[in-house]
C-alpha positions, 0 to 999 in steps of 0.5 A, spaced: 954 364 691 949 367 694 946 373 691 942 377 695 937 381 691 933 388 693 926 388 690 922 394 689 918 396 696 912 399 692 913 402 685 915 396 680 919 402 676 924 401 681 927 394 679 934 395 676 936 392 670 941 388 673 935 385 678 931 383 671 937 380 668 939 376 674 932 373 675 932 371 667 938 367 668 936 364 675 936 357 676 934 357 683 930 363 687 930 362 695 924 367 697 920 369 703 914 368 700 914 364 693 907 367 691 909 374 692 916 372 688 911 369 682 907 375 682 914 379 681 916 375 676 910 376 672 910 383 673 917 384 671 915 380 664 921 375 666 919 369 662 924 364 666 921 360 671 926 358 676 926 353 682 923 356 688 925 355 695 921 358 701 925 361 706 922 365 712 922 366 719 919 359 721 924 355 717 930 359 716 934 355 722 933 348 719 934 350 712 940 355 712 946 349 712 942 345 707 941 352 702 949 354 704 951 347 702 947 348 695 950 355 694 957 352 694 955 348 688 950 353 684 948 360 685 942 362 689 938 368 688 935 370 695 929 375 695 925 378 700 918 380 699 920 387 698 927 391 699 933 388 701 933 380 704 936 380 711 934 387 713 928 386 718 927 380 713 929 373 712 936 371 710 941 373 716 941 366 718 943 363 711 948 369 710 951 367 717 951 359 715 954 361 708 960 365 711 961 359 716 962 354 710 966 359 706 961 360 701 961 367 697 955 372 698 954 378 694 948 383 693 944 387 688 943 393 691 936 397 690 930 400 694 931 401 701 925 403 706 930 405 711 935 409 707 929 413 703 925 415 709 932 417 713 933 421 706 926 425 706 925 425 713 928 432 714 932 430 720 940 429 721 943 423 716 950 424 718 949 418 723 943 414 724 941 407 727 936 402 725 932 399 730 927 395 726 920 393 729 919 395 736 916 389 741 909 388 741 908 387 748 907 394 751 912 393 757 917 391 753 916 396 748 916 402 753 923 398 756 926 398 749 924 406 748 927 408 755 933 405 753 934 409 747 932 415 750 939 418 750 941 415 743 944 421 740 943 418 733 937 419 728 933 413 729 929 409 724 924 404 726 919 400 722 912 399 725 905 397 723 899 402 722 895 398 727 900 400 733 903 407 730 899 411 735 900 407 741 908 407 739 908 415 738 905 416 745 910 411 748 915 415 744 913 421 747 913 419 754 920 416 753 923 421 749 919 427 751 913 430 747 917 435 743 922 430 740 922 431 732 919 425 728 917 424 721 912 418 719 913 416 712 907 412 709 907 408 703 914 410 700 914 410 693 907 408 692 901 412 689 899 415 696 906 416 699 906 421 705 911 424 710 908 427 716 913 431 720 912 434 727 913 433 735 911 426 738 905 429 741 903 432 735 904 426 731 900 421 736 894 426 736 894 425 728 895 417 728 889 416 733 884 417 728 887 411 724 893 410 719 894 405 713 899 403 709 907 401 710 910 405 716 917 407 717 918 412 723 924 416 723 926 420 730 931 425 732 936 423 736 937 426 743 940 433 744 946 434 747 946 436 754 950 441 757 955 438 762 961 440 766 967 436 765 966 434 773 959 432 771 961 428 765 966 424 769 961 422 774 956 420 768 962 416 766 963 413 773 956 411 774 956 407 767 962 403 769 959 402 776 953 399 772 957 394 768 959 398 762 966 398 759 970 404 760 972 406 753 964 405 751 962 409 757 967 415 755 964 415 748 957 415 750 958 421 755 962 424 750 956 423 744 951 426 749 955 432 752 960 434 746 966 433 750 972 429 748 972 422 749 979 421 750 979 426 755 974 423 759 977 416 758 984 419 761 980 423 767 976 416 769 983 413 769 986 418 773 980 418 778 981 410 779 989 411 781 987 416 786 
């Protein structure tokens, strides 16, 4: 089988006993960076020296089928440099190939920068979306943020410290300067910090430079007051742009607080007139 193993995101004390036991008995470890994995084994005082196979963004497409076939014969422990493999890290292609080949896939749960940042952000946690890293090119980044401007769920992003100030400025332009944001820095490490404020406030703070691993948590779009007639017009506009009726009704319902079912029925009735 394939065993996806979550590793500490900063504090070695977060390594689970189960992770250590699996590494102590592993014959083959598939690692994002074999040097990082060697250091992890040493830090966790794991005496076992498994065979290490590198799997990263540049070779996963070529190696996925071969490794999935190997996992049909022996267990493969898959590690990223930190956190859970496949989550903004290599591993998805391997898992997809393993599923296609009928190979069992399981995971050892553990530290997650996404969930930790969400939990301590002070923003709603009942519904959220993980957006990973934004595009590096300014035009693509702004287009992505513009498309998320009406997203009602709390949004979680990864970002590099060198682009944080620019990204927060772009978020203010796309979401509004008053949109609430939490910037979580160096999670689980000695200098862990959470900065909470509006998009404009945090952009000004970040302009002086920020260091460390960054997770940005952004408040979802507020619900807009709308009459049933206006909401129906919004549904019809989305459908005209190519959105399926059911999805359009759900999207407008999330933004307005109106019933998705009633909007769907109203749109159907309007079609038959």
